[in-house]
C-alpha positions in Angstrom: -50.9 -10.7 -8.4 -47.7 -10.7 -10.8 -45.8 -8.2 -12.0 -46.3 -9.5 -15.5 -50.1 -10.0 -15.3 -50.3 -6.1 -14.2 -48.3 -5.2 -17.1 -50.9 -7.0 -19.4 -53.9 -5.9 -17.5 -53.4 -2.6 -16.1 -52.8 0.3 -18.8 -51.5 2.5 -15.6 -49.0 0.1 -14.4 -48.0 -0.6 -18.2 -47.4 3.1 -18.9 -45.4 3.4 -15.5 -43.2 0.4 -16.2 -42.8 1.8 -19.9 -41.3 5.0 -18.8 -39.4 3.4 -16.2 -37.7 1.3 -18.6 -37.1 4.3 -21.1 -35.4 5.8 -18.0 -33.2 3.1 -17.7 -32.6 2.7 -21.3 -31.0 6.2 -21.3 -28.8 5.7 -18.2 -28.0 2.6 -19.1 -26.6 3.9 -22.7 -24.5 6.3 -20.8 -22.9 3.3 -18.8 -21.9 1.6 -22.1 -20.4 4.4 -23.5 -17.8 4.3 -20.6 -16.3 1.2 -22.4 -14.7 3.4 -25.0 -12.5 4.8 -22.0 -9.8 1.9 -22.5 -9.5 2.2 -26.0 -8.9 6.2 -25.5 -6.7 5.5 -22.7 -4.5 3.1 -24.9 -4.1 6.1 -27.1 -3.4 8.7 -24.5 -4.0 8.0 -21.0 -3.3 11.2 -19.3 -5.6 13.0 -22.0 -8.3 10.4 -21.2 -7.8 11.3 -17.4 -8.4 15.0 -18.3 -11.7 14.2 -20.3 -13.1 12.3 -17.5 -12.1 14.7 -14.7 -13.4 17.8 -17.2 -16.7 16.0 -18.1 -17.5 14.9 -14.3 -17.0 18.6 -13.0 -18.7 20.1 -15.7 -21.9 17.7 -15.4 -21.7 18.3 -11.4 -21.7 22.1 -12.3 -24.7 21.7 -14.5 -26.6 19.5 -12.2 -25.9 22.2 -9.4 -27.3 25.1 -11.8 -30.0 22.9 -12.6 -30.9 22.5 -8.9 -31.0 26.3 -8.7 -33.6 26.5 -11.5 -31.2 27.0 -14.6 -30.8 24.9 -17.5 -27.7 24.0 -19.1 -28.0 23.0 -23.0 -27.9 19.4 -23.7 -27.0 18.4 -20.4 -30.1 19.4 -18.4 -32.1 17.7 -21.1 -30.2 14.6 -20.8 -30.2 14.5 -17.1 -34.1 14.9 -17.5 -34.5 11.7 -19.5 -32.0 9.6 -17.1 -33.6 10.5 -13.6 -35.1 8.1 -11.8 -38.3 8.8 -9.6 -36.1 8.7 -6.7 -33.9 11.5 -8.2 -37.0 13.9 -8.3 -35.9 16.9 -6.8 -32.5 15.9 -5.8 -28.8 16.1 -7.5 -28.6 13.2 -10.0 -25.2 11.7 -8.6 -25.1 8.7 -10.9 -22.6 10.3 -14.0 -20.5 11.9 -11.3 -20.0 8.6 -9.3 -19.7 7.0 -13.0 -17.2 9.2 -14.3 -15.2 8.8 -10.8 -15.3 5.2 -10.9 -13.4 5.4 -14.6 -11.0 7.7 -13.6 -10.1 5.8 -10.3 -9.7 2.7 -12.4 -7.0 4.5 -14.9 -5.3 6.3 -11.8 -5.0 3.3 -9.3 -4.6 0.2 -11.8 -2.4 -0.7 -14.5 -3.4 -2.8 -17.3 -5.0 -5.1 -17.9 -6.7 -4.3 -14.4 -8.0 -0.9 -15.6 -9.4 -2.0 -18.6 -11.2 -5.1 -16.8 -12.5 -2.7 -14.3 -14.0 -0.2 -16.7 -15.7 -2.9 -18.6 -16.9 -4.3 -15.2 -18.6 -0.8 -14.8 -19.9 -0.4 -18.3 -21.1 -4.0 -19.0 -21.6 -5.6 -15.8 -23.4 -2.6 -13.7 -24.9 -1.6 -16.9 -26.7 -4.9 -18.6 -27.5 -6.2 -15.2 -29.6 -3.4 -14.2 -31.2 -3.6 -17.7 -31.9 -7.1 -17.6 -32.9 -6.9 -13.7 -35.6 -4.1 -14.5 -37.0 -6.2 -17.6 -36.6 -10.0 -16.6 -36.2 -9.9 -13.0 -38.4 -12.0 -11.0 -36.0 -13.5 -8.3 -35.2 -10.9 -5.8 -31.9 -11.4 -3.9 -32.2 -10.8 0.2 -29.9 -8.3 1.4 -29.4 -6.4 -1.8 -32.2 -3.8 -1.6 -34.2 -5.5 -4.3 -31.8 -6.7 -6.9 -32.6 -9.9 -8.6 -31.0 -13.3 -9.5 -31.1 -12.4 -13.4 -29.6 -9.0 -13.1 -26.6 -10.7 -11.0 -26.1 -13.7 -13.4 -26.2 -10.9 -16.2 -23.4 -9.3 -14.4 -21.5 -12.4 -14.0 -21.3 -13.3 -17.6 -21.0 -9.9 -18.7 -17.6 -9.3 -16.5 -16.4 -12.9 -17.4 -16.9 -12.1 -20.9 -15.0 -8.8 -21.2 -12.4 -10.0 -18.6 -11.4 -13.2 -20.8 -11.8 -11.1 -23.7 -8.8 -9.0 -22.4 -6.8 -11.8 -20.7 -7.8 -15.0 -22.0 -8.0 -16.9 -18.8 -11.1 -18.2 -18.0 -10.8 -19.6 -14.5 -9.1 -16.1 -13.1 -11.4 -14.3 -15.4 -14.3 -16.1 -13.2 -12.9 -14.9 -10.1 -12.8 -11.4 -11.2 -16.8 -11.6 -12.2 -17.7 -13.3 -8.9 -16.1 -10.5 -7.0 -17.9 -7.7 -9.2 -21.1 -9.6 -9.1 -20.9 -9.4 -5.2 -20.1 -5.9 -5.3 -22.8 -5.1 -8.0 -25.4 -6.7 -5.4 -24.8 -4.7 -2.5 -27.4 -2.0 -1.7 -24.9 0.9 -2.6 -27.4 2.8 -5.2 -25.0 4.9 -7.2 -22.3 4.6 -5.2 -21.7 1.0 -6.9 -19.9 3.0 -10.0 -17.2 3.3 -8.0 -17.3 0.3 -5.5 -17.7 -2.1 -8.7 -14.7 -1.1 -10.6 -12.5 -0.8 -7.5 -13.5 -4.2 -6.3 -13.1 -6.1 -10.2 -9.7 -4.0 -10.5 -8.3 -4.8 -7.3 -9.1 -8.5 -7.8 -7.7 -8.4 -11.5 -4.4 -7.0 -9.9 -3.9 -9.6 -7.6 -4.7 -12.2 -10.2 -3.0 -11.3 -13.3 
């Protein structure tokens, strides 16, 4: 019995899928906000790195307090909306690795590599997960359940982002391929660090 048939005929399954998609939309909306980092860094790179560092530390503190039973206004509410089932009762690590990934890209790579790395994180990882959750039907082996549809979305998202920065299609395709392979690894929330590091390194070597 296909997932789509279950979605149409089984109310409990349908409600579960819709709740999961709602959570994923919140998570990936946060991902997409990271795309603003290169523009902010172009204005003031040290200040941008300070904001990323402070935001990551503040979130980690808020999440630690939530685990102790305290609620931090706004942050705890957003965390609750963005938490997956696997996160129940655990420290929600995604926003921490997201901030670290963007911060490392700015700290380690010059432009255009830093911008490409952050766009790969924002659009490649963000959009691939959404598309994979909604349309994914062809599961890739050795990826922890990731889909061909999601991986293709990652490739074209990173290709478009890299090309928009460099106007170099062949080398942008190589960066996109590196990002796609990295995103497909079963690394859970740590892909937020691995993906921009791999894409940024490829961009440094190519551009």
